[in-house]
C-alpha positions, 0 to 999 in steps of 0.5 A: 509527488506532481503530476502535468498533463498538457493540451492542446487544441485551444482554451474551448477544449481545454475547458471540456477536460477540466471536468476530466482531468478534476475527477483523475486527481479525485482518483490519484487520490484516492488510491494513494490515500489507498495503499497508505492504509494499506501500509499502515494495517500491514507494517504496524497494525496488523503486527500489533493485533497478531501479538496482542492475539497471540499473547491473550490466548493460548493455544498453538497455532497451525505449524503453517501459520506460524511458516507462513507469517515467517516467509511474508517476514523475510520475504518483505526484509528480503525485496528491500535489501540489494543483493549485497546484502542477502 
């Protein structure tokens, strides 16, 4: 993803803004990395950890926990579907 920024005011004013632009680039990069890690955790790691946790421990989770996980999975799937698919 490329982002362009156009500033006016000549070379001296433009030079002053370089530090601000570099900081903005760092913050955007950090935000993108954070979103990618969050997506990785929620889409891949969390389901694997939950499955492993459930398989290793023998207990009956409260019904609301199971319903909540099912609702989250259904809502996630429904949000990516078109109206025709739903």
